[in-house]
N, CA and C atoms as a LAMMPS dump frame, in Angstrom:
ITEM: TIMESTEP
0
ITEM: NUMBER OF ATOMS
237
ITEM: BOX BOUNDS ff ff ff
-5.0000000000000000e+02 5.0000000000000000e+02
-5.0000000000000000e+02 5.0000000000000000e+02
-5.0000000000000000e+02 5.0000000000000000e+02
ITEM: ATOMS id mol type element x y z
1 1 1 N -130.057 -164.881 -85.982
2 1 2 C -129.114 -165.015 -85.407
3 1 3 C -128.52 -162.948 -85.06
4 2 1 N -128.531 -163.031 -83.34
5 2 2 C -128.014 -161.343 -83.615
6 2 3 C -126.613 -161.631 -82.875
7 3 1 N -126.566 -160.563 -82.572
8 3 2 C -125.054 -160.62 -81.623
9 3 3 C -125.055 -158.853 -80.326
10 4 1 N -124.653 -159.499 -79.479
11 4 2 C -124.965 -158.011 -78.235
12 4 3 C -123.504 -157.998 -78.135
13 5 1 N -122.964 -157.069 -77.593
14 5 2 C -122.16 -156.755 -76.371
15 5 3 C -122.17 -156.026 -75.205
16 6 1 N -121.905 -156.836 -74.044
17 6 2 C -122.301 -156.82 -73.144
18 6 3 C -121.403 -155.673 -72.413
19 7 1 N -121.81 -155.077 -71.536
20 7 2 C -121.238 -154.473 -70.542
21 7 3 C -119.934 -154.451 -69.803
22 8 1 N -119.354 -155.931 -70.382
23 8 2 C -117.898 -155.92 -69.798
24 8 3 C -116.912 -156.429 -70.931
25 9 1 N -117.847 -156.091 -72.373
26 9 2 C -116.978 -156.104 -73.514
27 9 3 C -116.865 -157.625 -73.795
28 10 1 N -118.072 -158.161 -73.2
29 10 2 C -118.085 -159.653 -74.145
30 10 3 C -118.972 -159.722 -75.199
31 11 1 N -118.597 -160.193 -76.47
32 11 2 C -119.622 -160.013 -77.595
33 11 3 C -120.345 -161.986 -77.19
34 12 1 N -121.579 -161.742 -77.64
35 12 2 C -122.595 -162.883 -77.783
36 12 3 C -123.355 -163.145 -79.087
37 13 1 N -123.355 -164.667 -79.247
38 13 2 C -124.181 -164.639 -80.118
39 13 3 C -125.623 -164.906 -79.529
40 14 1 N -126.728 -165.047 -80.401
41 14 2 C -128.231 -165.216 -79.759
42 14 3 C -128.602 -165.986 -80.817
43 15 1 N -128.846 -166.884 -80.923
44 15 2 C -129.833 -167.788 -81.782
45 15 3 C -131.202 -168.229 -80.745
46 16 1 N -132.46 -169.098 -81.454
47 16 2 C -133.352 -169.518 -81.4
48 16 3 C -133.215 -170.897 -81.504
49 17 1 N -133.276 -171.776 -80.057
50 17 2 C -133.4 -173.219 -79.828
51 17 3 C -134.911 -173.629 -79.778
52 18 1 N -135.178 -174.846 -80.594
53 18 2 C -136.943 -175.174 -80.32
54 18 3 C -135.482 -176.621 -79.395
55 19 1 N -136.754 -176.471 -77.797
56 19 2 C -135.971 -177.752 -77.233
57 19 3 C -137.806 -178.667 -77.034
58 20 1 N -137.457 -179.468 -76.069
59 20 2 C -138.752 -180.198 -75.977
60 20 3 C -140.023 -179.535 -75.324
61 21 1 N -140.889 -180.371 -75.665
62 21 2 C -142.772 -179.595 -74.913
63 21 3 C -142.898 -178.244 -75.198
64 22 1 N -142.386 -178.22 -77.121
65 22 2 C -142.878 -176.729 -77.764
66 22 3 C -142.234 -175.874 -77
67 23 1 N -141.232 -175.84 -76.406
68 23 2 C -140.513 -174.468 -75.958
69 23 3 C -139.693 -174.575 -76.815
70 24 1 N -139.148 -172.82 -76.71
71 24 2 C -138.526 -172.221 -77.534
72 24 3 C -137.408 -171.258 -76.613
73 25 1 N -136.235 -171.565 -76.88
74 25 2 C -135.024 -170.522 -75.95
75 25 3 C -133.898 -169.721 -76.744
76 26 1 N -133.826 -168.643 -76.402
77 26 2 C -132.673 -167.992 -77.039
78 26 3 C -131.757 -168.329 -76.06
79 27 1 N -130.805 -168.826 -77.016
80 27 2 C -129.466 -168.879 -76.648
81 27 3 C -128.446 -168.396 -77.195
82 28 1 N -127.769 -167.628 -75.591
83 28 2 C -126.732 -166.755 -75.657
84 28 3 C -125.267 -167.256 -75.633
85 29 1 N -124.401 -167.52 -76.561
86 29 2 C -123.171 -167.828 -76.805
87 29 3 C -122.371 -166.878 -76.408
88 30 1 N -121.279 -167.085 -75.528
89 30 2 C -119.731 -166.378 -75.941
90 30 3 C -119.044 -166.42 -76.798
91 31 1 N -118.371 -165.499 -77.317
92 31 2 C -117.493 -165.563 -78.235
93 31 3 C -116.248 -166.309 -77.297
94 32 1 N -115.578 -166.88 -78.381
95 32 2 C -114.501 -167.711 -78.097
96 32 3 C -114.577 -168.767 -77.035
97 33 1 N -115.519 -169.603 -77.409
98 33 2 C -116.061 -170.673 -76.252
99 33 3 C -116.632 -170.649 -75.119
100 34 1 N -116.865 -169.708 -75.214
101 34 2 C -116.99 -169.858 -73.41
102 34 3 C -118.36 -169.484 -72.794
103 35 1 N -119.047 -168.667 -72.236
104 35 2 C -120 -169.239 -71.373
105 35 3 C -121.175 -169.446 -72.715
106 36 1 N -122.371 -170.303 -71.936
107 36 2 C -123.554 -170.845 -72.854
108 36 3 C -124.843 -170.354 -71.894
109 37 1 N -125.581 -169.534 -72.345
110 37 2 C -126.813 -169.052 -71.078
111 37 3 C -127.872 -169.614 -72.307
112 38 1 N -129.25 -169.821 -71.597
113 38 2 C -130.734 -169.528 -72.403
114 38 3 C -131.426 -169.055 -71.447
115 39 1 N -132.573 -168.67 -72.473
116 39 2 C -133.741 -167.585 -71.823
117 39 3 C -135.363 -168.621 -72.258
118 40 1 N -136.197 -169.085 -71.463
119 40 2 C -137.076 -169.483 -72.315
120 40 3 C -137.594 -168.257 -73.03
121 41 1 N -138.488 -168.359 -74.074
122 41 2 C -139.407 -167.031 -75.206
123 41 3 C -140.524 -167.783 -75.303
124 42 1 N -141.188 -167.26 -75.373
125 42 2 C -143.14 -167.562 -75.466
126 42 3 C -143.248 -167.173 -77.201
127 43 1 N -142.919 -168.716 -77.676
128 43 2 C -143.717 -168.409 -79.209
129 43 3 C -144.003 -169.73 -79.134
130 44 1 N -145.451 -169.332 -80.43
131 44 2 C -145.679 -170.82 -80.928
132 44 3 C -145.143 -171.434 -81.802
133 45 1 N -144.263 -171.207 -82.232
134 45 2 C -143.32 -171.16 -83.577
135 45 3 C -141.903 -171.004 -83.439
136 46 1 N -141.301 -171.683 -84.092
137 46 2 C -140.026 -171.093 -84.505
138 46 3 C -139.93 -169.949 -85.008
139 47 1 N -140.452 -169.849 -86.112
140 47 2 C -140.456 -168.171 -86.906
141 47 3 C -141.324 -167.154 -85.808
142 48 1 N -141.877 -167.566 -85.296
143 48 2 C -142.492 -166.459 -84.134
144 48 3 C -141.291 -166.045 -83.555
145 49 1 N -140.534 -167.193 -82.908
146 49 2 C -139.157 -166.653 -81.985
147 49 3 C -138.585 -166.201 -82.645
148 50 1 N -138.074 -166.174 -83.725
149 50 2 C -137.234 -166.089 -84.505
150 50 3 C -137.897 -164.352 -84.941
151 51 1 N -138.856 -164.339 -85.143
152 51 2 C -139.373 -162.209 -85.446
153 51 3 C -139.007 -161.614 -84.119
154 52 1 N -139.762 -162.147 -82.725
155 52 2 C -139.067 -161.939 -81.684
156 52 3 C -138.378 -161.571 -81.569
157 53 1 N -137.208 -162.482 -81.52
158 53 2 C -135.391 -162.19 -81.765
159 53 3 C -135.158 -160.938 -82.206
160 54 1 N -135.443 -160.915 -83.921
161 54 2 C -135.373 -159.784 -85.021
162 54 3 C -135.793 -158.31 -84.014
163 55 1 N -136.761 -158.491 -83.696
164 55 2 C -137.834 -156.929 -83.169
165 55 3 C -136.863 -156.565 -81.679
166 56 1 N -136.288 -157.032 -81.119
167 56 2 C -135.218 -157.054 -79.853
168 56 3 C -134.149 -156.101 -80.121
169 57 1 N -134.774 -154.99 -79.138
170 57 2 C -133.507 -153.748 -79.404
171 57 3 C -132.383 -154.247 -78.185
172 58 1 N -131.169 -153.555 -78.343
173 58 2 C -130.289 -153.807 -77.556
174 58 3 C -130.309 -154.207 -75.818
175 59 1 N -131.449 -152.958 -75.443
176 59 2 C -131.659 -153.196 -74.128
177 59 3 C -132.082 -154.154 -73.384
178 60 1 N -133.482 -154.735 -74.682
179 60 2 C -134.187 -156.025 -74.537
180 60 3 C -133.097 -157.036 -74.428
181 61 1 N -132.263 -157.181 -75.727
182 61 2 C -131.446 -158.632 -75.294
183 61 3 C -130.424 -158.116 -74.182
184 62 1 N -130.546 -156.936 -73.784
185 62 2 C -129.234 -157.436 -72.364
186 62 3 C -130.086 -157.499 -71.674
187 63 1 N -131.543 -156.996 -71.159
188 63 2 C -132.079 -157.673 -70.067
189 63 3 C -132.565 -159.273 -70.631
190 64 1 N -132.812 -159.971 -71.736
191 64 2 C -132.834 -161.076 -71.437
192 64 3 C -131.549 -162.026 -71.125
193 65 1 N -130.491 -161.736 -71.39
194 65 2 C -129.194 -162.076 -71.09
195 65 3 C -128.964 -161.895 -69.669
196 66 1 N -129.256 -161.163 -68.779
197 66 2 C -129.369 -160.837 -67.611
198 66 3 C -130.622 -161.802 -67.047
199 67 1 N -131.857 -162.133 -67.874
200 67 2 C -132.547 -163.075 -67.008
201 67 3 C -131.986 -164.762 -67.238
202 68 1 N -131.375 -164.34 -68.394
203 68 2 C -131.017 -165.652 -68.675
204 68 3 C -130.544 -167.033 -67.546
205 69 1 N -130.197 -167.974 -67.881
206 69 2 C -129.826 -169.331 -66.584
207 69 3 C -128.676 -169.943 -67.788
208 70 1 N -127.845 -170.651 -66.722
209 70 2 C -127.03 -171.194 -67.326
210 70 3 C -127.435 -172.362 -68.346
211 71 1 N -126.761 -173.366 -69.831
212 71 2 C -127.587 -174.083 -70.67
213 71 3 C -128.024 -175.345 -70.014
214 72 1 N -126.772 -175.77 -68.83
215 72 2 C -127.004 -176.66 -68.476
216 72 3 C -128.453 -176.81 -67.277
217 73 1 N -128.743 -176.089 -66.727
218 73 2 C -129.977 -175.743 -65.414
219 73 3 C -130.773 -175.984 -66.032
220 74 1 N -131.9 -176.365 -65.219
221 74 2 C -133.064 -176.892 -65.402
222 74 3 C -133.965 -176.151 -64.429
223 75 1 N -134.889 -176.329 -65.168
224 75 2 C -136.415 -175.241 -64.748
225 75 3 C -136.99 -176.028 -63.372
226 76 1 N -138.044 -175.739 -62.801
227 76 2 C -138.318 -176.289 -62.04
228 76 3 C -139.532 -177.469 -62.722
229 77 1 N -139.986 -177.65 -64.399
230 77 2 C -140.573 -178.167 -65.145
231 77 3 C -139.09 -179.171 -65.433
232 78 1 N -137.915 -179.26 -65.55
233 78 2 C -137.253 -180.145 -65.334
234 78 3 C -136.503 -179.72 -67.445
235 79 1 N -136.954 -178.829 -67.459
236 79 2 C -136.087 -178.792 -69.01
237 79 3 C -135.39 -177.064 -68.965
């Protein structure tokens, strides 16, 4: 798990989630029961996804958060 404070002062917890069809997501959860967002990450295993998350600096995490979508949103592929 990682933490990020965005430009508005919101603290986000970031974890890796395995989803259907071999897809891994970065899941961004705002502190205090706030918004939850997701971003698909290219990885072949949960370990690889976790390593990718661990290697990201705050700038990369901020960019990933900016590219993320609402947790309940679906992609054109249905997930």
